[in-house]
N, C-alpha and C positions, 0 to 999 in steps of 0.2 A: 510421445508428441508429434504429432504430423499436420500437415494442412489437407489431408486428404478427410478429416473428420470436420463436424461443424465447428465453428469457434465456439468458446464459453463466453466472451464478451463480444456483442456486436453492436455499431452504432452506424446510423445513416442521417447525412444531412442534419447533424447537431447544430443548433445554434442557440446561445445564449446572451441575450442583452439586457443591458441597465438602461434605465431612462429612455425617453423619447424625444422623437422630433430631432433636433440639430444638436441636443444633448446626449443621443444615444451612443453608447458605448458596447462593442462586440466584444464578449469575452471567448466566444466560440463562433465560427463562421462555417456554417456546411461542412462539418467535419465527418469523415467516415473513416471508420475503425474495425478491426478485427484483431482478436487476442486468443490464442489457442490453450488447450489445456496444459499446465504445468509449465507455460514460459515464463521466463524471468525477464521482464521487459522495463526498461529504463526511459522514462519520458523526459528528455531534455528541452530546455528552453529558458530564456531569460525571464523574469518577473514580467506579469502582464501578457504572458503568450497564451495563457487560458490551461496550463497544467493543472492547476487545483481545481479549477471548475470542472474538467473533464474529470479527473478522478472522484470528485463530490458526486458527480451523475452517475458513474458506474457504480459508486458505492452506496446509491440509493440516499444520498444526503442532500441532493439538491436535485431539481427539475430542470432539462432545458426549456427555451422558449417556443423552440420547434424542433422537430425532426424525432428519432426515437432511439433507445437504447434498450438491450435486452442481455439477460443473462441466462444463457443456455435457452430454456424455453418459457423464461418469465420474463415478460414485458416490464420494464422498468419504469418505462414513460407512460403516465396515466394511471400507474398502479395506486392504490389507496395508501394512505398513511398505516394502517394496519398491516399492509401487505409489506411495505417497503420495513418497517420495524422487523417483521419476520425473515425477510430477506436478510437485513443486517445480521440479524442474531443468529441465524442458521448458517450462513455462506460466509461471511465476510470478517476477517480481522482487520483492524485500523493501527497503524503506528503514525503518530504526528511527530513533529517537530519538537513540540512539549511533551511532557512525559505525563502529566494529568495523573499522579500517583496520589493515593490517599494517605497523607501524612501520619494519621493514626494506627493506620494498619501495617503489619509487617510485610515483608516481600512476599512472603508465602500467602499470607491473606489477602492482598492486592490480586494476587493472581486466582486465587479460591474464588474471589468475587465473581470474576467471568466464568470460571469453570461451573458455579453453582446454578446457572442460568442457561448451560449448553447441555444440547440433547445427548452429545456423546464425548465428552471432553477427555483429555489426557488428566494425569494428575498433576497436580501444580508443580510437585517436585521434578517430575520429568521434563515438563515446559520447561522447568528453570536450569535443569541440567542441560537441556540442548542449546541454551544461550550462554552456558559457563558461569552458572552461579549458584551452583548446589552449596556453596559455603555460606550463603548471605540469607538463608532461609529466614532467619530469626531478626535480620537487622531492619530498621526502618528507612524510610527513603532518605531522611535527613543525615543517616549515617553513610551514604553511598555518593560515589563519583557521579557526574552528570553520564558518563557513559554506562556507569552500572545501571542507574535509573531507566536509560532508554533501553538497556537490554532486558529489564524487568518489564517494561512496555512491550517490549516483542515476545516474551513469555506470555504475558496476558492477552496479546492478540492471537497466538498460535495454541493457546491451551484448549480451545474448543474445536480444533482441528479444522480450520476454514479453509473452505474452496479457494477464496482469494484472499490474498494478503495485499493491501492496497497503504502504501507508506508516503507522505508528504513530507519530504526533506528531512529524513531520519537521522541523518549526520548533520545537520543544518546549524546545529549548537554546538557541535564537539570539535576537538582538534582530530589532526589527521589520523594518529596511532587509535584513539578511540573509536573513531568514528570505522576504521576498519573493524574493530572488533563487532561493533554493530553491524556492519555489512556483513561479517562472517555468518553472524546468527542467522540473519535472514536469508543467507545462501542455503544454510543447512535446513531452513524450515522448508525451503524450495524444494531440494533435494530429498529431504527425508518423509517430508509429509505431501510432498506434490502439489503443494499450494501454488496456484497461478499467482505470481508474484509482479506488482507493479510500483516500481519506486519513482518517484519525480524528484528532480534535483536539477539545480541550476550548474552543477558541477559536473563537467565533461569527462574527468578521471572516472567517474563510477562506469560509465558506460562500457569500459572493457571487461566487466564482468558478467554483461546482460546476454541472454539469447538474441534477444533484439532491441536495438535503438530507436526511438520514435523521437524526432525533433519538430518542436513546435514553434510557429512563429506566427504572431497575429492572429491566433485563434484556429490556426489550421496545421495540419501535419504536413510539414515540409519536406520530410526525410524520412524513410523506412529502411533502416539498415539491419542485416545481420551478421552477426560475428561468428566466423568460422572458428575461431579460438579464443577460449575464455581464461581471462587472467582470474587468479585467486584473490580475493578481497586484499590477503596482505601483500601482494604484487602491486597493488596499485600505489600510485602516488600524485599528491596534489598539492 
């Protein structure tokens, strides 16, 4: 990982507005961003600072009002829906605050569902081993704790070997100890698969495990900090 190469994510002048006239609301304001291959980046900021909007644009789930964003040589802004669908399928794994598992499928079947549409997937059992759930393959989501369900969601995101892992408040619904297990799973995916990982959170304690911490406020990046020493997830406290 080095800044002598081209960034994998690049954004220039990103603006996202809702409404019009006097009622206009800015989610993002003229935001510039570069993220390099293999980085583990934490996006920090209060509710309404633009974190989710930015993540959704980088993930091809939303489009800015103006400005542009790209993934390597793929221009995301102005891409067709078919191009964005292919980009999401081939390059991006998503982890959200809520697990969105299919209740009628086992843990292994939930992960297999994504593996079946990927070009070069891991075996579902390998993805589940990476998040420490080899012993839960035959269980259904209702038989798992919240933290276990979230780790299944991480396994589902990484089974297709994504280039980028985009996580929106992945520990937001979890207690501290359970949240650390989920963060450890994300750190392993970043280290062992090389997935460029972006985690958005309002929890500043999580910043200690990141290569870079980007702080957002009022739709802009207000600080870009780099950690010289990284904390392990189990060392975090909040």
